C-alpha positions in Angstrom: -9.9 12.8 -45.0 -7.1 15.3 -45.1 -3.8 14.9 -43.3 -4.8 17.7 -40.9 -8.0 15.9 -40.1 -6.2 12.7 -39.6 -3.8 14.3 -37.0 -6.8 15.9 -35.2 -8.5 12.6 -35.1 -5.4 10.9 -33.6 -5.6 13.3 -30.7 -9.3 12.7 -30.3 -9.1 8.9 -30.4 -6.1 8.9 -28.0 -8.3 10.6 -25.4 -11.1 8.1 -26.2 -8.6 5.3 -25.7 -7.6 6.9 -22.4 -11.2 7.2 -21.2 -11.8 3.5 -22.0 -8.6 1.7 -21.1 -7.6 3.6 -17.9 -10.8 2.6 -16.0 -10.6 -1.0 -17.2 -6.8 -1.7 -16.8 -5.6 -4.0 -14.2 -3.2 -7.0 -13.8 -2.7 -9.7 -11.3 1.0 -10.3 -10.7 2.1 -7.0 -9.1 1.5 -5.4 -5.7 -0.3 -2.2 -6.9 -2.3 -4.2 -9.4 -4.7 -1.5 -10.5 -3.0 1.8 -9.9 0.2 1.1 -12.0 -1.5 -0.4 -15.0 -3.9 2.5 -15.1 -1.1 5.1 -14.8 0.8 3.3 -17.5 -2.2 3.4 -19.9 -2.8 7.1 -18.9 0.8 8.1 -19.8 0.7 6.1 -23.1 -2.5 7.7 -24.3 -1.5 11.2 -23.1 1.7 10.9 -25.2 -0.3 9.8 -28.3 -2.8 12.7 -27.8 0.1 15.1 -27.4 1.7 13.9 -30.6 -1.5 14.5 -32.6 -2.0 17.9 -31.0 1.6 18.8 -31.7 1.4 18.0 -35.4 -1.8 20.1 -35.8 -0.4 23.0 -33.8 2.8 23.0 -35.8 0.8 23.5 -39.0 -1.4 26.4 -37.9 0.6 27.9 -35.0 -2.5 28.2 -32.8 -2.6 29.6 -29.3 -4.3 28.4 -26.1 -5.9 30.6 -23.4 -3.7 31.3 -20.4 -6.1 32.9 -17.9 -6.6 32.6 -14.2 -7.2 28.8 -14.0 -4.0 28.2 -15.9 -2.1 30.7 -13.7 -3.3 28.8 -10.6 -2.1 25.5 -12.0 1.2 27.1 -12.9 1.7 28.2 -9.3 0.9 24.6 -8.2 3.4 23.2 -10.6 6.1 25.7 -9.7 5.9 24.9 -6.1 5.7 21.2 -6.8 9.0 21.6 -8.6 10.5 23.7 -5.8 9.4 21.0 -3.3 11.8 18.6 -4.9 14.6 20.1 -2.8 13.1 18.3 0.2 12.6 14.9 -1.5 14.7 12.0 -0.3 13.4 9.4 -2.9 13.7 11.0 -6.3 12.1 8.0 -8.1 8.9 8.5 -6.1 9.1 12.3 -6.4 9.7 12.1 -10.1 6.9 9.7 -10.7 4.4 11.9 -8.8 5.6 15.1 -10.4 5.3 13.8 -13.9 1.8 12.5 -13.2 0.7 15.9 -11.9 2.2 17.8 -14.8 0.6 15.4 -17.3 -2.8 16.0 -15.7 -2.2 19.7 -16.1 -1.4 19.0 -19.8 -4.8 17.2 -20.0 -6.4 20.4 -18.8 -5.0 22.2 -21.8 -6.2 19.4 -24.1 -9.7 20.0 -22.7 -9.4 23.7 -23.3 -8.9 23.2 -27.1 -11.7 20.6 -27.4 -14.4 21.0 -30.1 -18.0 20.3 -29.6 -17.5 17.1 -31.6 -14.7 16.1 -29.3 -16.7 16.6 -26.1 -19.7 14.7 -27.5 -17.5 11.7 -28.3 -15.8 11.8 -25.0 -19.2 12.0 -23.2 -20.5 8.9 -25.1 -17.2 7.1 -24.3 -17.6 7.8 -20.6 -21.2 6.6 -20.7 -20.3 3.3 -22.3 -17.3 2.7 -20.0 -19.2 3.8 -16.9 -22.0 1.3 -17.8 -19.5 -1.5 -18.3 -17.7 -1.1 -15.0 -21.0 -0.6 -13.1 -22.3 -3.9 -14.5 -19.1 -5.6 -13.3 -19.4 -4.1 -9.8 -23.1 -4.9 -9.5 -22.6 -8.5 -10.5 -19.7 -8.8 -8.0 -22.0 -7.4 -5.2 -24.5 -10.1 -5.9 -21.8 -12.8 -6.3 -23.0 -13.5 -9.9 -19.8 -12.9 -11.9 -16.4 -11.3 -12.1 -15.4 -12.2 -8.5 -12.1 -13.5 -9.9 -11.0 -9.9 -10.5 -8.5 -9.0 -7.7 -9.8 -6.7 -5.0 -8.9 -5.4 -1.6 -12.6 -4.6 -1.0 -15.5 -5.8 -3.1 -17.5 -4.6 -5.0 -14.7 -2.8 -6.9 -15.2 -3.8 -10.6 -11.7 -3.2 -12.2 -10.5 -0.6 -9.6 -9.1 -2.9 -6.9 -11.1 -1.3 -4.1 -14.7 -0.1 -3.8 -13.7 3.4 -2.8 -11.6 3.8 -6.0 -14.7 2.7 -8.0 -16.8 5.2 -6.2 -14.4 8.0 -7.1 -15.0 7.3 -10.8 -18.7 7.1 -10.4 -18.8 10.6 -8.9 -17.9 11.8 -12.5 -20.0 9.3 -14.4 -23.3 10.2 -12.7 -23.5 13.9 -13.6 -22.3 13.1 -17.2 -25.2 10.6 -17.5 -27.7 13.0 -15.9 -27.1 16.0 -18.1 -26.7 14.0 -21.2 -30.1 12.5 -20.4 -31.7 15.9 -19.8 -30.2 17.7 -22.8 -30.2 15.1 -25.6 -32.9 15.1 -28.3 -31.9 11.6 -29.4 -33.7 8.6 -27.9 -30.7 6.2 -28.3 -28.5 8.7 -26.4 -31.2 9.2 -23.8 -31.5 5.5 -23.4 -27.7 5.1 -23.0 -27.5 7.9 -20.4 -30.5 6.5 -18.6 -29.0 3.0 -18.4 -25.5 4.3 -17.4 -27.0 6.6 -14.8 -29.1 3.9 -13.2 -26.3 1.4 -13.2 -23.7 3.9 -11.8 -26.1 5.1 -9.1 -26.8 1.5 -8.0 -23.1 0.6 -8.0 -22.3 3.7 -6.0 -24.9 2.7 -3.4 -23.3 -0.8 -3.3 -19.8 0.6 -2.6 -21.0 2.1 0.8 -18.6 5.0 0.2 -20.0 7.9 2.2 -17.7 10.6 0.9 -18.5 9.7 -2.7 -22.2 9.7 -1.9 -21.9 13.2 -0.5 -19.8 14.4 -3.4 -22.0 13.0 -6.1 -25.2 14.2 -4.4 -24.0 17.8 -3.7 -22.2 18.2 -7.0 -25.0 16.9 -9.2 -27.7 18.6 -7.2 -25.8 21.9 -7.2 -25.4 21.8 -11.0 -29.1 20.8 -11.4 -30.3 23.7 -9.2 -28.2 26.1 -11.2 -29.8 24.7 -14.4 -33.4 25.0 -13.2 -32.7 28.4 -11.7 -32.0 30.0 -15.1 -35.1 30.5 -17.3 -33.3 29.9 -20.6 -31.7 26.6 -19.5 -34.8 25.4 -17.9 -36.7 26.1 -21.1 -34.0 24.2 -23.1 -34.3 21.1 -21.0 -38.2 21.3 -21.0 -38.1 21.4 -24.8 -35.8 18.3 -25.1 -38.1 16.4 -22.7 -41.1 17.4 -24.9 -39.4 16.3 -28.1 -38.7 12.8 -26.7 -42.4 12.3 -25.7 -43.0 10.2 -22.6 -39.6 8.5 -22.7 -37.7 10.6 -20.2 -40.4 10.9 -17.5 -41.1 7.2 -17.7 -37.4 6.4 -17.7 -36.8 8.6 -14.6 -39.7 7.0 -12.8 -38.4 3.5 -13.6 -34.9 4.4 -12.4 -36.3 5.7 -9.1 -38.3 2.5 -8.6 -35.3 0.3 -9.5 -33.0 2.1 -7.0 -35.6 1.9 -4.2 -36.0 -1.9 -4.8 -32.4 -2.9 -5.7 -30.5 -0.4 -3.6 -31.3 -1.8 -0.1 -30.4 -5.4 -1.1 -27.8 -7.0 1.1 -24.4 -8.1 -0.4 -24.1 -11.7 -1.4 -20.3 -11.9 -2.0 -18.0 -13.4 0.5 -15.3 -11.0 1.7 -13.1 -11.9 4.7 -10.4 -9.4 4.0 -9.3 -6.5 6.2 -11.3 -4.0 4.1 -14.6 -6.0 4.2 -17.9 -4.4 5.1 -18.3 -4.2 8.8 -21.5 -4.0 10.9 -21.5 -0.2 10.5 -22.0 -0.5 6.8 -24.1 -3.6 6.7 -26.9 -1.7 4.9 -27.6 1.8 3.5 -29.2 3.1 6.7 -26.4 2.0 9.0 -23.8 3.3 6.5 -25.4 6.8 6.7 -25.6 6.6 10.5 -22.0 5.6 10.8 -20.9 9.0 9.6 -22.0 10.4 13.0 -20.7 7.5 15.1 -17.7 8.2 17.4 -15.3 6.3 15.1 -17.1 7.2 11.9 -14.1 9.2 10.6 -12.0 5.9 10.4 -9.0 7.7 11.8 -9.1 10.6 9.3 -9.4 13.3 12.0 -6.3 12.0 13.7 -4.3 12.0 10.4 -5.5 15.5 9.6 -4.6 16.9 13.0 -1.2 15.4 12.9 -0.6 16.6 9.4 -1.1 20.2 10.4 2.3 20.4 12.3 3.9 18.7 9.2 2.5 21.5 7.0 3.6 24.2 9.4 7.2 22.8 9.5 7.3 22.8 5.7 5.0 25.8 5.1 6.6 27.2 1.9 8.3 24.3 0.2 6.5 21.2 1.3 8.1 17.8 1.8 8.2 16.9 -1.9 6.0 15.1 -4.4 4.9 11.7 -3.0 6.7 12.3 0.3 3.8 12.8 2.7 4.1 9.1 3.5 7.8 9.5 4.3 7.4 12.6 6.5 4.2 11.8 8.3 5.4 8.9 10.6 7.4 11.4 12.6 4.1 13.2 13.5 1.9 10.1 13.9 2.6 9.3 17.6 1.1 5.9 17.2 -2.3 7.2 16.0 -2.5 5.4 12.7 0.7 3.3 12.2 0.2 -0.4 12.7 2.6 -3.4 12.7 1.6 -4.3 9.1 0.6 -1.0 7.6 1.1 2.8 7.6 -0.8 5.6 6.0 0.3 6.5 2.4 -1.8 9.6 2.1 -3.9 11.7 4.5 -7.3 11.0 2.9 -7.7 14.7 2.1 -6.3 16.0 -1.1 -6.1 19.6 0.1 -4.0 18.6 3.1 -2.0 16.3 0.9 -1.2 19.2 -1.5 -0.3 21.6 1.3 1.9 18.9 2.9 3.9 18.0 -0.3 3.9 21.3 -2.2 3.6 23.9 0.5 0.9 26.3 1.3 1.5 28.4 -1.9 0.9 25.2 -3.9 -2.4 24.7 -2.2 -3.3 28.4 -2.9 -2.5 27.9 -6.6 -4.8 24.8 -6.7 -7.6 26.6 -4.9 -7.3 29.5 -7.4 -7.6 27.1 -10.2 -10.7 25.4 -8.8 -12.4 28.7 -8.0 -11.6 30.3 -11.4 -12.8 27.3 -13.3 -16.1 27.1 -11.4 -16.7 30.9 -11.7 -16.1 30.9 -15.4 -18.1 27.7 -16.0 -21.1 29.1 -14.1 -21.0 32.3 -16.0 -20.7 30.5 -19.3 -24.0 28.6 -18.6 -25.7 32.0 -19.0 -23.7 33.6 -21.8 -22.0 30.7 -23.6 -23.2 28.8 -26.6 -26.4 26.7 -25.9 -24.8 23.6 -27.4 -22.1 23.6 -24.7 -24.3 23.8 -21.7 -24.8 20.1 -21.2 -21.1 19.4 -20.8 -20.5 22.6 -18.8 -23.1 21.6 -16.2 -21.6 18.1 -16.1 -18.2 19.7 -15.6 -19.5 21.9 -12.7 -21.0 18.8 -11.0 -17.7 16.9 -11.5 -15.6 19.7 -10.1 -17.8 20.2 -7.0 -18.4 16.5 -6.4 -14.8 15.4 -6.8 -13.6 18.3 -4.6 -16.0 17.3 -1.9 -15.0 13.7 -2.1 -11.4 14.9 -2.0 -12.0 16.2 1.5 -12.3 12.5 2.7 -10.3 10.6 0.1 -7.6 10.9 -2.5 -8.9 11.2 -6.1 -5.9 13.2 -7.2 -3.8 9.9 -7.0 -6.2 7.8 -9.2 -5.9 8.4 -12.9 -9.4 7.1 -13.7 -11.0 10.1 -12.0 -8.1 12.6 -12.0 -8.0 12.5 -15.9 -11.7 13.1 -16.2 -11.5 15.9 -13.6 -8.8 17.9 -15.4 -10.1 17.1 -18.9 -13.5 18.5 -18.1 -12.1 21.4 -16.1 -10.4 22.4 -19.4 -13.7 21.8 -21.3 -15.5 24.0 -18.9 -13.3 27.1 -19.6 -13.2 26.9 -23.4 -13.6 30.2 -25.1 -11.8 32.4 -22.6 -10.5 35.7 -24.0 -7.3 37.5 -23.1 -3.8 36.2 -22.6 -2.7 33.1 -24.5 0.2 30.8 -25.1 1.5 29.2 -28.3 0.2 25.6 -28.4 3.4 24.1 -29.8 5.5 24.2 -26.6 2.6 23.1 -24.4 1.9 20.1 -26.7 5.6 19.3 -26.9 5.9 19.4 -23.1 2.9 17.0 -22.8 4.5 14.7 -25.3 7.7 14.6 -23.3 5.8 14.1 -20.1 3.8 11.3 -21.5 6.9 9.5 -22.8 8.8 10.0 -19.5 5.7 8.9 -17.6 5.4 5.8 -19.7 9.0 4.9 -19.0 8.7 5.5 -15.2 5.4 3.6 -14.9 6.8 0.7 -16.9 9.8 0.5 -14.6 7.6 0.8 -11.5 5.3 -1.9 -12.8 8.2 -4.3 -13.2 9.6 -3.2 -9.8 6.3 -4.0 -8.2 6.3 -7.5 -9.7 9.6 -8.2 -7.9 8.2 -6.5 -4.7 5.3 -8.9 -4.6 7.5 -11.9 -5.2 9.9 -10.8 -2.5 7.1 -10.5 0.0 5.7 -13.9 -0.9 9.2 -15.4 -0.6 9.5 -13.9 2.9 6.1 -15.3 3.9 7.4 -18.8 3.0 10.9 -18.4 4.4 12.7 -18.6 1.1 15.4 -16.2 2.0 17.6 -16.6 -1.1 14.6 -16.0 -3.4 13.6 -13.0 -1.2 17.1 -11.6 -1.6 17.2 -12.2 -5.4 13.8 -10.6 -6.0 14.5 -7.6 -3.8 17.9 -7.0 -5.5 16.3 -7.3 -9.0 13.6 -4.8 -8.1 16.0 -2.2 -6.8 18.0 -2.4 -10.0 14.9 -0.8 -11.6 14.6 2.0 -9.1 13.7 2.7 -5.5 10.0 3.0 -6.0 9.3 1.6 -2.5 11.9 2.3 0.2 10.6 -0.8 2.0 12.3 -3.0 -0.6 15.6 -2.2 1.1 14.0 -3.4 4.4 13.0 -6.6 2.7 16.6 -7.0 1.3 18.0 -6.3 4.8 15.8 -9.0 6.3 16.9 -11.5 3.6 20.5 -10.8 4.4 19.8 -11.0 8.1 18.0 -14.3 7.9 21.0 -15.7 6.1 23.5 -14.4 8.7 24.9 -11.8 6.4 24.8 -9.1 9.0 27.1 -6.5 7.3 25.1 -6.6 4.1 21.9 -6.5 6.1 23.1 -3.4 7.9 24.0 -1.8 4.6 20.5 -2.4 3.2 18.8 -1.0 6.3 21.1 2.1 6.1 20.0 2.7 2.5 16.4 2.4 3.6 16.9 5.0 6.2 18.7 7.3 3.8 15.6 7.6 1.6 13.0 7.1 4.4 14.5 8.4 7.7 11.2 7.8 9.5 10.9 4.1 8.7 10.5 2.3 12.0 10.9 -1.0 10.2 14.4 0.0 9.0 15.4 1.3 12.5 14.1 -2.0 14.0 16.1 -4.0 11.5 19.2 -1.9 12.1 18.8 -2.5 15.9 18.6 -6.3 15.4 21.8 -6.2 13.3 23.7 -4.0 15.8 22.7 -6.3 18.6 23.8 -9.4 16.8 27.1 -7.7 16.0 27.6 -7.0 19.7 27.0 -3.2 19.4 24.4 -2.9 22.2 24.5 0.9 22.4 24.0 1.2 18.6 21.1 -1.2 18.8 19.5 0.8 21.6 19.7 4.0 19.5 17.8 2.4 16.6 15.2 0.8 18.8 14.6 4.1 20.6 14.2 5.9 17.3 11.8 3.3 16.1 9.7 3.7 19.2 9.7 7.4 18.8 8.0 6.9 15.4 5.7 4.0 16.5 5.6 3.9 20.3 3.5 0.7 20.5 5.4 -1.3 17.9 5.2 -4.9 19.4 8.3 -6.2 17.5 10.4 -3.2 18.5 9.5 -3.5 22.2 10.1 -7.3 22.0 13.5 -6.7 20.5 14.3 -4.0 23.0 13.4 -6.4 25.8 15.7 -9.0 24.3 18.4 -6.4 24.1 17.9 -5.6 27.8 18.2 -9.4 28.6 21.4 -9.5 26.7 22.7 -6.6 28.7 21.7 -8.4 31.9 18.8 -6.0 32.8 16.0 -8.6 33.3 13.7 -6.1 35.0 13.7 -3.7 32.1 13.3 -6.6 29.7 10.3 -7.8 31.6 8.8 -4.3 31.5 9.0 -4.2 27.7 7.5 -7.6 27.2 4.6 -6.9 29.6 3.9 -3.6 27.9 3.6 -5.4 24.6 1.1 -7.8 26.1 -1.0 -5.0 27.5 -2.0 -4.0 23.9 -1.4 -7.4 22.2 -2.0 -10.2 24.7 -1.4 -12.9 22.1 1.8 -11.5 20.7 4.0 -14.5 20.2 7.4 -12.9 20.6 6.5 -11.1 23.9 4.8 -14.2 25.4 7.8 -16.4 24.5 10.4 -14.0 25.8 8.5 -13.4 29.0 8.4 -17.1 29.5 12.2 -17.2 29.1 12.6 -14.6 31.8 10.4 -16.5 34.2 12.1 -19.8 33.3 15.5 -18.2 34.1 14.1 -17.2 37.5 13.0 -20.8 38.1 9.3 -19.9 37.9 8.7 -22.9 35.6 4.9 -23.1 36.0 4.4 -19.4 35.2 6.8 -19.7 32.2 4.9 -22.7 30.9 1.7 -20.6 30.9 3.2 -18.1 28.5 4.7 -20.7 26.2 1.5 -22.6 25.9 -0.4 -19.3 25.3 1.7 -19.0 22.1 1.3 -22.6 21.1 -2.4 -22.6 21.6 -2.6 -20.0 18.9 0.3 -21.2 16.7 1.3 -24.8 17.4 4.2 -24.6 15.0 5.9 -21.5 16.5 9.4 -22.9 16.8 10.9 -20.7 19.5 8.1 -21.5 22.0 8.3 -25.2 21.2 12.1 -25.1 21.7 11.8 -23.2 25.0 8.9 -25.3 26.3 11.0 -28.4 25.4 13.9 -27.0 27.5 11.5 -26.4 30.4 10.2 -29.9 30.3 13.7 -31.3 30.1 14.5 -29.4 33.3 11.5 -31.2 34.8 12.8 -34.5 33.3 9.6 -34.9 31.3 11.7 -36.0 28.4 9.0 -37.6 26.2 6.9 -34.5 26.2 10.0 -32.4 25.6 10.9 -34.5 22.6 7.4 -33.9 21.1 7.9 -30.1 21.3 11.5 -30.4 19.9 10.1 -32.3 16.9 7.5 -29.6 16.4 10.3 -26.9 16.4 12.4 -28.9 14.0 9.5 -29.3 11.6 9.2 -25.5 11.4 13.0 -25.0 11.2 14.4 -28.3 9.7 18.1 -27.1 9.8 18.2 -25.8 13.3 21.3 -27.3 15.0 20.2 -26.2 18.5 16.9 -28.2 18.2 18.8 -31.2 16.9 21.2 -31.1 19.8 18.2 -30.7 22.2 16.6 -33.9 20.7 19.9 -35.7 21.1 20.2 -34.7 24.7 16.5 -35.7 25.5 17.0 -39.1 23.8 20.2 -39.7 25.7 18.4 -38.9 29.0 15.9 -41.6 28.1 18.7 -44.1 27.4 18.0 -44.2 23.6 21.7 -43.7 22.6 21.1 -44.6 19.0 18.6 -41.8 18.4 20.7 -39.5 20.5 23.8 -40.1 18.4 21.7 -39.6 15.2 20.5 -36.1 16.3 23.9 -35.1 17.7 25.5 -35.9 14.3 22.7 -34.1 12.4 23.4 -31.0 14.6 27.1 -31.2 13.6 26.2 -31.5 10.0 23.7 -28.6 10.1 26.2 -26.3 11.9 29.8 -27.5 12.0 30.7 -24.5 14.2 28.2 -25.4 17.0 30.6 -26.7 19.8 27.8 -28.0 22.1 27.1 -30.9 19.7 30.7 -32.1 19.7 30.9 -31.9 23.5 27.7 -33.8 24.1 28.4 -36.5 21.5 31.9 -36.9 22.8 30.7 -37.2 26.4 28.2 -39.9 25.4 30.6 -41.9 23.3 33.1 -41.8 26.2 30.5 -43.6 28.3 30.2 -46.4 25.8 34.0 -46.7 25.4 34.4 -45.3 21.9 37.7 -43.8 22.8 39.1 -42.6 19.5 35.8 -40.9 18.4 35.7 -39.3 21.8 39.2 -37.8 21.3 38.4 -36.5 17.8 35.2 -34.8 18.9 36.7 -33.2 22.0 39.7 -32.0 20.1 37.4 -30.3 17.5 35.4 -28.9 20.4 38.6 -27.3 21.9 39.4 -25.5 18.6 36.2 -23.6 18.8 35.2 -23.3 22.5 35.6 -19.8 23.9 33.3 -20.1 26.9 33.6 -21.2 30.5 37.1 -22.7 31.1 35.7 -25.6 33.1 34.4 -27.2 29.9 37.8 -27.0 28.3 39.3 -28.6 31.4 36.7 -31.4 31.3 37.3 -32.0 27.6 41.1 -32.2 28.1 40.5 -34.6 31.0 38.4 -36.9 28.8 40.9 -36.8 26.0 43.6 -37.9 28.4 41.4 -40.6 29.9 40.5 -41.9 26.4 44.2 -42.1 25.4 45.0 -43.9 28.6 42.3 -46.5 27.9 43.6 -46.9 24.3 47.1 -47.5 25.7 45.8 -50.1 28.1 43.9 -51.9 25.4 46.9 -51.9 23.1 49.2 -53.3 25.9 46.8 -56.2 26.4 
């Protein structure tokens, strides 16, 4: 084999590697455990393919067509670059821009493909498609591979069933037209097996948009095939040459789908993205499309994205920045306490939002031009290329239809096939052309930069996951360390600054917490989490007007945010406005009756009014759901203490202390309750533990000193009260009382000494 052939083979094999590894890649120790490994593999293999392409182009100085499809993509890329002026997070914008440009480079790779290249790529997709379909089918029946992480089974190696369905939209037409056109029984058998498995797996995903896209795309290309006499004759001839194999295989596939398709899932899935009753079976899944809530909130997002597009009509909001701009327009439609939309579930709206209307026009020109040329080439192009051209037409139509309800442009397993086969579909165009060398060199640079960015982002996500796990378990120092380590790699998620802010806040580092929240708001001004955190910090620093500003901004983004309204109610309480505080807490309970913070705080308001029975109802509502919720246990203990039900109060104080073992207030409360029961030994133990836990908590010194005065431990009384006086800045009567006890203790010491 010559050096030239070796270089060409490197490019071919790199694309083969991309088509195998990208669908299969995943990991388990990061947050985006499928997307980032797949994007990393995509960039690596794109760079290798570009290197092989560059070396062959440098030798022969070839050119590549630059016709209407390429012009449309150029317009899209130009406005994607222009939209950077509106980006606030350059790490995210850069990552998404490089991914888009690399996909465009893959289109040019497809344009220069030989018939040998496309045949090998097709066989690769058939084998890979069969493999992932087997995994997904076995997951559905709970037979194997259930250990692979997933947010919604069956998902094979894609992390979520919708992402698997996206890929199958491309696999199915490739299998169908390979089956129809091949004269080889082994190839026909492979395409038959892959087509059957992919169709069955697609049914099991219950993904309606993918069903529609695969059906319309494949059916449209098939109708186009049978409508032309020449292509109809070609397919009839290949069927005749393989004897009865193809008709029998088609019949068996139909029977298998009719028998296996309606089977109920056997896997156990209790996650948020599990099948609901609307998708319990195939029939109910199809009916759900017409149900009142069948759009799953998509219409609301689309409607609210239109003003966003209008406000950024020409330049967009920047690559990857729909999620940063959208919350301002949501109005509480889709944002939830623990989630917010990252994309509008419509690629066309997504492109218009991020790259402006001209960017969308460029993309539509590309799509239309590729389809028109591909359809024309099925009549006038070489007969040997029709199989892959019909498959490309079906993929372009099917993925575009699915893109109206989902986001295939984000996922490399389908986006790479889409752009590669778009290029394959327009091979042989005549007219304007470009030298291949700069295009190949640009793709090499993009692949290398993409590899670096995705590697950084993958490591960032590892710290992101660890930081969230640390927060869930209350390990604030670990949370701070992981967040800081992740941010050193780049700000790939603005929420990492919110996590860092919470870690500082929980450790009492309010200035550092405020600084972290401010950084979050700089790159994500519409983050209600960051505004809420900033409000908490401002309140604790005594800046009530500043806290109010942040809470109001958070509520403008997410009007029904329970935590924000709870915090706003607490702010009103601190400002002495009990009525407004109660209004906020009751509003939270209207939409979230079991909200722990609102129930607990409303109980505090009622307790302060003396309505102890009503307050107890709200505390116990919290504890019925979460017996370990420390604030409710503490507050109910205080209420029971007021009723002199000390033993029951002690039980709740212990529950609060178990949740927060170093809480000085709870230790002091236990000491007070034990003292009231006459158990002075236990009382002293907890008072001293409170002092040790927080040496700056004056109440512990005061109570212990008062108790010791009663048992005639005069010197200890003096020492404790003197320490109390150094830190007390509250009601002067306590200072007067302490000074009186110090004088009395000294008098007693003098009397004892005289004796």
